[in-house]
C-alpha positions, 0 to 999 in steps of 0.5 A: 099375526103381530110381529114380536122381536122373536119372530122378526129375529128368526125371519130376518136375522140380518136386519134384526142384527143391524137394528141391534147394532144401531142400538135397537128399539132405542134408535127408533125412538131417537129418530122417530123412524119405522123399520122395514126388515128385509132379507139382507137389509134394514130400511129406516123410514125417516119422514120423507127420506129412507136410510137403507143399510145392506150387508154386502158379500164382504160382510161389510155395510153398504149404506144409502140415504134417499128421498122418499117423496113421489116427486123425488122417488129414490133420489140418492142424497148419500151413499157409502159402501164397505162400512165396518160395524164399529162405524155404522152408528157414526156413519148413519148419523153423519149421513142423516144429521140425526142422533142415534144415541144419547151418550157418546163414548 
């Protein structure tokens, strides 16, 4: 069965909303990332690194950026907690050094 946007949004509403707040499919194209949907999180695979964005109990985001190579499995590069959705894109860009949007507003 092929996953459609509607199926993913129903099965993983939190992860789908995080991706939408980051810029939707455009962020995947801009960064070359692959998305992994979880119950309360979204993980972006960025080459040999992973960016995990998780909704916490305060309805804010915890973000962790880790290496994903076998030699350095899950070695944290950066971690931030209690990020408001308004600061999500900017925080992810600062952590990864990648642009998530073309235009700055």
